[in-house]
N, C-alpha and C positions, 0 to 999 in steps of 0.2 A: 711585133711591129713597133718600131721606135720612131717617135716623132720629135722633131727639133723644136723644143719649147723655149730655147734660149735666143733672144734677139741678137743679131750679129751686126746690124747696121747702126746701133747706138754707140755713142762715145763710151769708153770704158768707165771713166769716173772723172770727177773734177776735184781740184784742190789737193789736199793731203792724200785723198784716196787715189789720185792719179799716180802719186809716187809709189804707193804700195802696189798698184796694178802694173806699173811699168817695170818695177824691179822683179816682179814675179812673171811678167809677160803673159798674163792671163786676165780674162774678164772678171771683174768683181761686181757683185750685186748688192745693193742696199736692201734693208729689210722690207721696204715697201715693194720693191721689184720682186723679191722672193715671194711675198704674199700674193701678188698678182699672178706670178707664174704657177704657183702651187695651189692656189685657191684656199689659203689658210689666213688666219688673222695674225697680226703681229704679236699679240699677247700669247697666242698658242705657240708660236715659234720660240719666244723667249722662255716659255715654260718648258718646252721640249729641250732647250739647251741645258736646263737644270737637271732634266731626267735622263738625257742620253749623252754620256761623255764623248761619244764619237761625233756629236754635232757641236762643233766649237768654231764658229766663225771668228776670223781675225777682227780686231778692233782698230779703227783709225786713231790717230793722236787725239781727235776730238771725242772719241768714244763711240763712233758709229760702227755698227756691225757691218762687216764686209764679207759676204758669202762668196766662196769660189764655186765653180761648177760642181765639184765633188760634194760640197756642203748642200747645194740645191738638190743633187741626186739623193743625198741622205735624207733630206726632208721628204722627197717623193717616196722613198722606201719606208720611212717611219709612218707616213700617212697611209700607205698601202697596207702595212701590217695592222695599224690601228682600225682603220675604217673599212677596209675590204676584207681582211682576214679575221677581224674580230679579236685581235690580241689585246690584252691589257697593256698598260704602259710598262709595268714590271716584266710582263711576259715578252713584249717586243724588245725591251732592253736585253733580256737574257738571250733571246733568239739572235739578236745582232751580235752580241758578244760571243756566243757559242759558235756562230757561223764565221766569225772574224770578218764581218761585213763592214768594216770601217770605210771601205771604198764606196759603199752605197749601191753596188750592183744588185739588182733585184734577184731574189731567189725564185725558183719555180714555185708557183702558187699552189697551195694545198686547197683542195676543194672541200666543201662541207661534208661530202660523203666520205672523205678519207680522214676527217677529224675524229679523234676518239671521243666517245660519249662516256662521260664520267659517272660512275654510280653515285647515288645521292649521299651515301655515308662515307665515301672514300676520303683519304687524307688529301689526295690531289684535288678533289672538289672543294674541300675545306680551304686549301691553300689558295685556290683560284678565287674563292669568295673573300678571303682575307685581303688578297691583292686588290680586288675590285673595291672593297671597302676603303682601303688606303687611298686609292686613286680618287674615289668620290670625295673623300675628306679633303684631299689636296685641291680638287676642283672647287669645292665649297669655300675653302680658304682663299683661293684666288678670286672668286666672285665676291666674297665679302670684303676683301681688301681693295678691290679695284672699283 
């Protein structure tokens, strides 16, 4: 079930952003609009841009982030992997890269019952803990600097 979360009756953009939108003939969204559509905070989106190379919104001449529909779809996919599927940031990045999901189309969801349970002493469990530790350090750094 797909619901249309993209407003269609709003003007595409103003000023320099209108030029970018008119040349591409597609709707662009500013970071605040993407935050409202996806239910995320702006600092989270900016952080995800540094962690996920496939999430790279264009920038206007003034430096404003201009997200295309594909970028917004990618934000939804990243959010689903992180919050619903329980992936780490590194794991979600690897998953998206291995699936070639640069277009943002959602993959079939894996249920908790099909997720592998890792033995406590396994190298996969250790790798997962190291990834989690790195992500927590990155979050702590963001919180301390912001």
